[in-house]
C-alpha positions as CSV (number, residue, x, y, z in Angstrom):
1,M,-25.8,23.5,-1.6
2,A,-24.5,19.8,-2.2
3,L,-20.5,19.9,-2.7
4,T,-18.3,17.7,-4.8
5,L,-15.4,18.2,-6.2
6,P,-14.7,17.5,-10.3
7,I,-12.5,15.4,-12.1
8,M,-9.3,16.6,-12.7
9,V,-7.4,14.1,-14.9
10,S,-8.5,13.5,-18.9
11,T,-9.3,9.7,-19.2
12,D,-7.3,7.7,-22.6
13,Q,-7.0,4.8,-23.7
14,S,-3.4,3.8,-23.1
15,T,-2.4,1.0,-20.7
16,F,0.3,2.2,-18.3
17,W,2.6,0.0,-20.4
18,D,1.8,1.8,-23.3
19,L,3.2,4.7,-21.7
20,I,6.6,2.9,-20.6
21,E,6.9,2.0,-23.7
22,A,7.0,5.3,-25.3
23,V,9.7,6.7,-22.9
24,P,13.1,7.3,-24.9
25,G,15.0,3.7,-24.4
26,D,18.5,5.3,-23.1
27,R,16.7,7.1,-20.3
28,I,17.8,5.6,-16.5
29,A,14.3,4.1,-15.5
30,L,15.6,1.9,-12.6
31,V,18.8,2.2,-9.9
32,D,19.5,-0.4,-7.1
33,P,21.5,2.0,-5.1
34,D,22.4,-1.2,-2.5
35,A,23.5,-3.7,-6.0
36,S,25.2,-0.4,-7.7
37,I,23.1,-1.6,-10.7
38,R,21.2,0.9,-12.8
39,L,18.8,-0.2,-15.8
40,S,18.3,1.5,-18.8
41,Y,14.4,1.7,-20.3
42,D,15.7,0.0,-22.9
43,D,17.1,-2.7,-20.4
44,L,13.5,-2.4,-18.3
45,R,11.8,-3.1,-21.3
46,A,13.5,-6.1,-22.5
47,N,13.5,-7.5,-18.9
48,V,10.0,-7.0,-18.8
49,R,9.6,-8.7,-22.4
50,T,11.6,-11.8,-21.2
51,V,10.2,-12.5,-17.8
52,A,6.4,-12.4,-19.8
53,N,7.5,-14.7,-22.6
54,L,8.7,-16.9,-19.8
55,M,5.4,-16.9,-18.0
56,A,3.5,-17.5,-21.3
57,G,5.6,-20.6,-21.6
58,A,4.4,-21.6,-18.0
59,G,0.9,-20.9,-19.2
60,V,0.2,-17.5,-18.0
61,A,-2.5,-15.4,-20.1
62,R,-4.9,-13.0,-19.7
63,G,-6.9,-13.3,-16.2
64,V,-3.9,-16.0,-15.0
65,R,-2.9,-14.7,-11.6
66,V,0.2,-14.9,-10.6
67,A,1.5,-14.1,-7.4
68,M,4.8,-12.8,-6.3
69,A,6.1,-12.2,-2.2
70,L,9.6,-10.4,-3.2
71,A,11.0,-7.6,-1.4
72,N,11.7,-4.1,-2.9
73,G,14.2,-4.6,-5.6
74,I,14.7,-4.5,-9.4
75,P,13.1,-8.3,-9.7
76,A,9.9,-6.8,-8.0
77,V,9.2,-4.0,-10.5
78,V,10.2,-6.7,-13.7
79,C,8.2,-9.1,-12.1
80,F,5.2,-7.2,-11.4
81,L,5.1,-5.3,-14.7
82,A,5.6,-8.5,-16.5
83,A,2.8,-10.1,-14.7
84,S,-0.1,-7.3,-15.6
85,V,1.6,-7.5,-19.2
86,A,0.9,-11.4,-19.8
87,G,-2.2,-12.3,-17.3
88,T,-2.4,-10.6,-13.9
89,A,-0.2,-9.5,-11.0
90,A,-0.9,-10.1,-7.4
91,P,1.9,-9.3,-4.7
92,L,1.8,-10.7,-1.4
93,N,3.8,-9.3,1.9
94,P,6.9,-11.7,1.8
95,A,6.8,-11.5,5.6
96,Y,3.5,-13.7,5.6
97,R,3.9,-17.1,7.2
98,R,2.6,-20.2,5.7
99,D,-1.2,-20.0,6.8
100,E,-1.4,-16.6,5.3
101,F,0.4,-17.4,1.9
102,Q,-2.0,-20.3,1.6
103,F,-5.1,-18.4,1.7
104,F,-3.9,-15.6,-0.5
105,L,-2.8,-18.4,-3.1
106,N,-6.4,-19.6,-2.9
107,D,-8.4,-17.0,-2.7
108,T,-6.9,-15.5,-6.0
109,N,-6.0,-18.5,-7.6
110,A,-2.8,-18.4,-8.2
111,S,-1.2,-20.7,-11.0
112,L,2.3,-19.1,-10.9
113,F,4.1,-18.2,-7.5
114,I,7.4,-16.1,-7.7
115,I,9.5,-15.4,-4.3
116,A,13.1,-14.3,-3.8
117,G,15.9,-16.8,-4.9
118,D,18.0,-15.1,-1.7
119,S,15.3,-15.4,0.9
120,E,15.6,-18.7,2.8
121,A,13.2,-17.4,5.3
122,T,9.9,-16.6,2.7
123,S,10.8,-19.6,0.3
124,E,10.6,-22.1,3.3
125,E,7.2,-20.8,4.4
126,A,6.2,-20.0,0.6
127,R,6.9,-23.6,-0.7
128,A,5.3,-25.0,2.6
129,A,1.9,-22.9,1.9
130,A,1.9,-23.8,-2.1
131,E,1.8,-27.6,-1.2
132,G,2.5,-28.8,-4.8
133,R,-1.0,-27.1,-5.8
134,V,0.7,-23.7,-7.2
135,R,4.0,-23.6,-9.2
136,V,6.9,-21.5,-7.3
137,V,9.9,-20.3,-9.2
138,A,12.6,-17.8,-7.9
139,A,13.6,-14.5,-8.9
140,S,16.8,-13.1,-8.5
141,L,18.8,-10.5,-10.3
142,D,22.2,-11.2,-11.6
143,P,25.0,-8.8,-12.3
144,D,24.9,-7.3,-15.7
145,G,20.9,-6.4,-14.1
146,R,19.1,-9.4,-15.9
147,V,16.1,-10.4,-13.6
148,V,16.3,-14.5,-14.0
149,I,13.9,-16.7,-13.0
150,A,14.6,-20.3,-11.8
151,G,12.2,-22.7,-12.8
152,L,10.8,-21.1,-15.9
153,D,12.8,-22.4,-19.3
154,R,10.0,-22.5,-21.6
155,V,9.4,-19.4,-23.6
156,G,6.0,-18.3,-24.9
157,A,4.5,-15.3,-26.5
158,A,2.8,-12.7,-23.9
159,T,-0.1,-10.5,-25.8
160,L,-0.3,-7.1,-24.7
161,P,-3.0,-6.3,-22.4
162,A,-6.6,-3.8,-23.1
163,P,-6.9,-1.1,-20.5
164,D,-9.7,-2.8,-19.6
165,D,-7.8,-6.1,-18.8
166,I,-6.7,-6.6,-15.0
167,A,-3.7,-5.6,-14.4
168,L,-3.3,-6.2,-10.6
169,V,-5.2,-8.1,-7.5
170,L,-4.7,-7.0,-4.4
171,H,-6.5,-8.0,-0.9
172,T,-8.1,-4.8,1.4
173,S,-8.8,-6.3,5.2
174,G,-12.5,-5.7,6.5
175,S,-13.8,-5.7,9.9
176,T,-15.5,-9.0,9.2
177,G,-12.2,-10.3,9.2
178,T,-12.1,-11.6,5.7
179,P,-9.7,-10.1,3.1
180,K,-11.8,-8.5,-0.2
181,R,-10.1,-9.0,-3.4
182,V,-10.1,-5.8,-5.3
183,P,-9.5,-5.7,-9.3
184,L,-7.5,-2.9,-10.7
185,T,-7.6,-3.0,-14.1
186,H,-5.0,-1.1,-16.3
187,R,-6.8,1.8,-17.0
188,N,-7.7,2.2,-13.4
189,L,-3.6,2.4,-13.0
190,A,-3.0,4.4,-15.9
191,F,-5.5,6.8,-14.7
192,T,-4.2,7.4,-11.1
193,S,-0.7,7.6,-11.8
194,R,-2.1,10.0,-14.3
195,S,-3.3,11.8,-11.4
196,V,-0.2,11.6,-9.5
197,V,1.6,13.1,-12.1
198,E,-0.4,16.2,-12.6
199,S,-0.8,16.6,-8.7
200,Y,3.3,17.3,-8.2
201,K,3.9,18.4,-11.8
202,L,6.4,15.4,-12.2
203,S,8.7,14.8,-15.4
204,D,11.1,13.2,-17.0
205,A,13.9,15.4,-14.8
206,D,12.1,13.5,-11.2
207,V,14.0,11.0,-9.4
208,S,11.6,9.2,-7.3
209,L,13.3,7.1,-3.8
210,C,11.0,4.5,-3.1
211,V,11.1,3.2,-0.1
212,M,7.3,2.3,0.4
213,P,6.6,-1.9,-0.4
214,L,5.8,-3.1,-4.0
215,F,3.0,-5.1,-2.3
216,H,1.2,-1.9,-1.9
217,V,-0.7,0.1,-4.2
218,H,1.0,3.3,-2.4
219,G,4.3,2.1,-3.2
220,L,3.4,0.5,-7.0
221,V,1.4,3.8,-8.5
222,A,2.7,6.6,-6.7
223,S,6.4,5.9,-5.7
224,M,7.1,3.6,-9.3
225,L,4.3,4.0,-12.0
226,A,3.5,7.7,-11.4
227,T,7.4,8.1,-12.1
228,L,7.9,5.4,-14.9
229,I,5.2,6.6,-17.3
230,T,7.1,10.1,-17.0
231,G,10.4,8.9,-18.1
232,G,11.7,9.4,-14.9
233,T,13.8,7.6,-12.5
234,V,12.8,5.6,-9.6
235,V,15.3,4.3,-6.8
236,I,15.0,1.5,-5.3
237,P,16.7,0.2,-1.9
238,H,16.2,-3.1,-0.8
239,R,14.9,-1.8,2.5
240,F,14.2,1.8,4.5
241,N,17.3,2.7,6.3
242,P,17.3,6.1,8.3
243,L,20.9,5.9,8.6
244,T,22.0,6.0,4.7
245,F,18.7,8.1,3.8
246,W,20.0,11.4,3.1
247,R,22.8,9.9,1.3
248,T,21.1,7.5,-1.0
249,V,19.0,10.8,-1.8
250,R,21.9,13.1,-2.7
251,D,24.3,10.2,-4.3
252,N,21.1,9.6,-6.5
253,G,20.0,13.4,-7.1
254,V,16.3,12.1,-5.6
255,T,14.0,14.9,-6.3
256,W,10.9,13.5,-3.8
257,Y,10.0,10.4,-2.0
258,S,6.5,9.6,-0.9
259,A,6.3,7.3,2.6
260,V,4.0,6.8,5.4
261,P,4.2,9.6,8.8
262,T,6.2,6.5,10.5
263,I,9.0,6.6,8.0
264,H,8.7,10.8,8.4
265,Q,8.9,10.4,12.0
266,M,12.2,8.2,12.0
267,L,14.1,10.8,9.8
268,L,12.9,13.6,12.0
269,A,14.0,11.6,15.2
270,R,17.5,11.3,13.9
271,A,17.3,14.7,12.8
272,D,16.4,15.9,16.1
273,R,19.2,14.0,17.9
274,G,21.5,16.4,15.4
275,A,22.3,14.0,12.4
276,K,22.6,16.9,10.5
277,T,25.8,16.6,8.5
278,A,27.3,13.3,7.1
279,S,23.8,11.7,6.7
280,G,21.6,14.1,7.4
281,P,19.2,16.3,5.9
282,A,20.9,19.7,3.4
283,V,19.4,22.2,1.9
284,S,21.2,21.1,-1.6
285,S,19.7,17.8,-1.4
286,G,17.7,18.2,-4.3
287,L,14.7,17.7,-2.9
288,R,11.1,19.0,-4.8
289,F,9.1,18.0,-1.9
290,I,8.4,15.0,0.4
291,R,4.6,13.0,-0.2
292,S,3.1,11.9,2.9
293,C,0.2,9.0,2.5
294,S,-1.6,6.1,3.9
295,A,-2.2,6.9,7.4
296,R,-2.9,10.6,9.0
297,L,0.5,12.9,9.1
298,A,0.1,14.6,12.5
299,A,0.1,18.5,12.3
300,D,3.0,19.3,14.5
301,H,5.5,16.5,12.2
302,F,3.9,18.5,8.9
303,H,4.8,22.1,10.4
304,R,8.3,20.9,11.7
305,M,9.3,18.9,8.5
306,E,8.9,21.6,6.7
307,E,10.8,23.5,9.0
308,V,13.9,20.6,9.0
309,F,13.8,19.2,5.3
310,G,13.1,23.0,3.6
311,V,10.6,21.5,1.1
312,P,6.9,21.4,1.1
313,V,5.1,18.4,2.4
314,L,2.3,17.6,1.0
315,Q,0.1,15.0,2.6
316,A,-2.3,13.0,0.6
317,Y,-5.2,10.7,0.5
318,G,-5.5,7.1,-1.2
319,M,-6.9,3.4,-0.8
320,T,-6.7,0.3,-2.5
321,E,-10.0,0.3,-4.4
322,A,-9.4,3.8,-6.2
323,A,-5.7,2.3,-7.2
324,H,-4.0,4.7,-4.8
325,Q,-4.5,8.3,-5.2
326,M,-7.8,10.2,-4.1
327,S,-6.5,13.8,-3.0
328,S,-3.5,15.6,-2.4
329,N,-2.5,19.1,-1.0
330,P,-1.5,21.0,-3.7
331,M,2.3,22.1,-4.8
332,P,2.9,25.5,-4.2
333,P,1.9,27.9,-4.8
334,R,-1.4,27.0,-4.0
335,A,-2.1,26.3,-0.3
336,R,-0.8,23.2,2.0
337,K,-3.3,22.7,4.6
338,A,-1.9,20.5,7.9
339,D,-5.3,19.3,9.0
340,S,-6.1,18.2,5.6
341,V,-5.4,15.5,2.8
342,G,-5.7,17.9,0.3
343,V,-8.1,18.7,-2.6
344,A,-9.7,16.0,-5.0
345,T,-7.2,14.4,-8.0
346,G,-8.7,12.1,-10.4
347,V,-11.7,11.3,-8.5
348,E,-14.8,13.2,-7.2
349,I,-15.2,13.6,-3.5
350,G,-18.6,14.0,-1.9
351,I,-19.8,13.7,1.8
352,M,-23.0,11.7,2.0
353,D,-24.9,11.1,5.1
354,A,-26.9,8.0,6.1
355,D,-30.0,8.4,4.2
356,G,-27.1,8.5,0.7
357,K,-28.0,12.6,0.4
358,I,-24.4,14.6,-0.7
359,L,-23.8,17.3,2.0
360,G,-22.8,20.8,1.8
361,A,-19.3,22.4,2.7
362,G,-18.5,22.1,6.7
363,E,-20.8,19.3,7.0
364,V,-19.8,16.3,8.6
365,G,-20.8,12.5,6.8
366,E,-18.8,9.3,5.2
367,V,-16.3,10.6,2.4
368,V,-17.5,8.7,-0.8
369,I,-15.7,9.0,-4.2
370,R,-15.9,8.0,-8.1
371,G,-14.0,8.2,-10.9
372,S,-12.1,6.1,-13.3
373,G,-9.7,5.2,-11.2
374,V,-12.3,3.6,-8.8
375,M,-12.5,-0.3,-9.2
376,S,-16.0,-1.5,-10.1
377,G,-16.5,-3.6,-7.3
378,Y,-15.0,-6.4,-5.0
379,E,-14.2,-9.7,-7.1
380,N,-17.3,-12.1,-6.2
381,N,-18.3,-10.5,-3.3
382,P,-21.9,-9.3,-3.8
383,Q,-22.9,-8.5,-0.4
384,A,-19.7,-6.1,0.2
385,N,-20.4,-4.6,-3.2
386,A,-24.1,-4.2,-2.1
387,S,-22.9,-2.0,0.4
388,A,-19.9,-0.5,-0.5
389,F,-21.6,1.3,-3.6
390,V,-24.7,3.9,-3.2
391,N,-25.9,5.4,-6.2
392,G,-22.8,5.1,-7.9
393,W,-20.6,6.2,-5.2
394,F,-18.1,4.7,-3.6
395,R,-18.0,4.9,0.5
396,T,-14.5,4.9,2.0
397,G,-15.8,4.1,5.6
398,D,-14.1,7.2,6.5
399,Q,-15.5,10.0,7.8
400,G,-15.1,13.5,6.8
401,C,-16.2,17.1,5.7
402,L,-15.1,19.4,2.7
403,D,-14.3,22.9,3.4
404,E,-15.5,26.0,1.0
405,D,-11.8,26.1,-1.0
406,G,-12.4,21.8,-1.6
407,Y,-10.1,21.0,0.8
408,L,-11.0,17.5,2.7
409,R,-10.8,16.7,6.0
410,L,-10.8,13.2,7.8
411,I,-12.4,13.3,11.4
412,G,-12.5,9.5,11.6
413,R,-12.5,5.9,10.5
414,L,-16.4,4.3,10.6
415,K,-14.6,1.0,10.1
416,E,-13.1,-0.7,12.8
417,L,-9.9,-1.3,10.8
418,I,-6.4,-0.9,12.7
419,N,-4.3,1.4,10.7
420,R,-0.2,0.6,11.7
421,G,1.9,2.8,9.8
422,G,-0.3,2.5,6.7
423,E,-0.9,-1.0,7.0
424,K,-4.7,-2.0,7.5
425,I,-5.0,-5.1,9.9
426,S,-8.7,-6.6,10.5
427,P,-8.7,-7.1,14.4
428,A,-11.1,-9.8,13.7
429,E,-8.0,-11.6,12.1
430,I,-6.2,-11.3,15.3
431,D,-9.5,-12.4,16.7
432,E,-9.2,-15.7,15.4
433,V,-5.8,-16.4,15.4
434,L,-5.8,-15.8,19.4
435,L,-9.0,-18.0,19.7
436,G,-6.9,-21.0,18.0
437,H,-5.2,-21.2,21.6
438,P,-6.9,-23.8,23.6
439,A,-6.5,-21.4,26.6
440,V,-8.5,-18.8,25.2
441,A,-12.1,-18.1,25.7
442,E,-12.5,-14.8,24.0
443,A,-10.4,-12.4,21.9
444,V,-10.8,-8.7,21.2
445,A,-8.1,-6.8,19.2
446,F,-8.1,-3.4,18.7
447,G,-5.8,-0.6,18.0
448,V,-4.3,1.9,21.0
449,E,-2.2,5.2,20.0
450,H,1.3,4.8,19.2
451,P,3.8,7.6,18.7
452,M,5.7,6.0,15.5
453,W,2.7,3.9,14.0
454,G,0.2,6.1,14.8
455,E,-1.9,3.1,16.2
456,E,-0.3,-0.1,17.5
457,V,-2.1,-3.7,17.5
458,A,-3.7,-4.5,21.0
459,A,-6.3,-7.2,22.6
460,A,-8.1,-8.3,25.8
461,V,-8.6,-11.9,26.1
462,V,-10.6,-14.3,28.4
463,L,-8.7,-17.4,29.2
464,R,-10.4,-20.7,30.1
465,A,-6.8,-22.2,31.4
466,P,-3.6,-20.8,32.2
467,A,-1.6,-19.0,30.1
468,T,0.6,-15.9,30.2
469,E,0.6,-12.8,28.2
470,K,4.1,-13.6,26.8
471,E,3.1,-17.1,25.3
472,L,-0.2,-15.9,23.9
473,I,1.9,-13.0,21.9
474,A,4.4,-15.6,21.1
475,Y,1.7,-17.8,19.7
476,C,0.2,-14.8,17.5
477,R,3.9,-14.1,15.8
478,E,4.3,-18.0,15.3
479,R,0.9,-17.7,13.1
480,I,0.5,-14.0,11.6
481,A,3.3,-12.0,10.5
482,E,4.8,-10.0,12.9
483,Y,3.6,-6.6,12.2
484,K,-0.2,-7.7,13.0
485,S,0.6,-9.8,16.3
486,P,-0.1,-7.8,19.4
487,K,2.5,-6.0,21.3
488,K,0.2,-5.9,24.5
489,I,-2.8,-8.5,25.4
490,H,-5.0,-7.9,28.6
491,L,-5.9,-10.7,30.4
492,V,-9.6,-10.1,31.5
493,D,-12.2,-11.4,33.2
494,A,-14.8,-10.2,31.1
495,V,-15.3,-8.4,27.7
496,P,-18.4,-6.3,26.8
497,R,-21.3,-7.2,25.0
498,T,-24.3,-5.7,23.2
499,A,-27.8,-7.5,24.1
500,T,-27.5,-9.4,20.7
501,G,-24.0,-10.8,22.3
502,K,-21.9,-8.8,20.2
503,I,-18.9,-7.7,20.9
504,Q,-18.2,-4.0,21.7
505,R,-14.8,-3.9,20.0
506,R,-14.6,0.2,20.7
507,A,-15.6,0.0,24.2
508,V,-13.2,-2.4,25.0
509,A,-10.8,-0.4,23.1
510,A,-11.3,2.8,25.0
511,A,-10.9,0.9,28.0
512,F,-7.5,0.3,27.1
513,A,-6.3,3.8,25.0
514,D,-3.4,4.0,27.1
515,P,-0.8,1.7,24.7
516,K,0.9,1.6,28.7
517,A,-2.4,0.3,30.1
């Protein structure tokens, strides 16, 4: 008998902004612990309206894309919400280099690019990428908690969005090396945010600590939107700091946080070194649960976290195309399974064979999903859509199975993406960068197992002229973000290929499976 999991969240016609508008104004919405600033919901809404109207004055309207390269903080939240209200938000990683910024600005056809007023490194790369084709403005926070946009001075009138308007555009890497544009509507985001709320019984009494970047759907939906639509509080430090993490939790009454396994491992490492007093975990910390998502959480880490931190650890499964969460281990008293990413939340989950047939419990195949949180299709990419959707199901590219209780277990990835601490990296993109070096004849990037990041980037290179590994690594770091750059490059005489000349990437990865090789 074919097995799928039912939709658990009812739909409605609300946008996430409608839900935020309904929260009582005197409640605390955002806390910046680094700048000691607290914003009420009235403050937040006033900020968003002001910035949205400034965007409207600059020509931003329905369908117009507003790119932004902002580190975590109140300006990132306000600019995202304002852009999604006035037009469409397109957040980018502030660590990108000029060529990366240029690609994403062109691909989204952004008309406005917001950078941080206090980041010289990002400013230099971003302004060079815009080259006069995209208007660049700078966001900063004044001492009273108001977001100021230097470069925007004309006030317009932003119109409220409808549920089917596109709120957010993100890119997801593909094994072909060409990032695909994922358009997410207000309906998609509101639906999935409500699904996260129901999964963890979130309420206005909850305080989320946002340690995931707000240019990823994980931080945007799970940590931020799901909290704001319930009237809870989001605490947003400018960056994750394991030394002050537990102090921030206690000082701000944090009740939960969501992160990739890498962050959990850093906290565990400090706990294992005995850092449990001034800055370490304590039973009185107030946490209700810890959520893990965006990469596999090892079973031993799951058990160790529950032992050390003393709260339920809930592993979830999400992806950009589904507006983030698709499944999660449930809250107690229901079972938490260490080898599983839990039960479906807001989507149907099925396991499909190569012929498009939905399989039964225990059978292994490709994980497929459908539901109101799932995008309708990649933008301007009919080829990708033709392969991504089968009989109304979206193919995740992951291999897995459902047990008799409806818990999903992921077995492997059908795609070749490298998953470094939740960052999905296209190996073909790394290939192209290396092939740009005059000494490189062939290049194959791949992921190798790493104890902290899950996977790390490595590459094998065939040279046509003398070059050192150190030189090639430095060449990559000048052209792409550091997290994408290979940390190990193997200089080889040849790389394996198929009879048709296609590189056998998995064979190369298997040959160098030991990260110390």
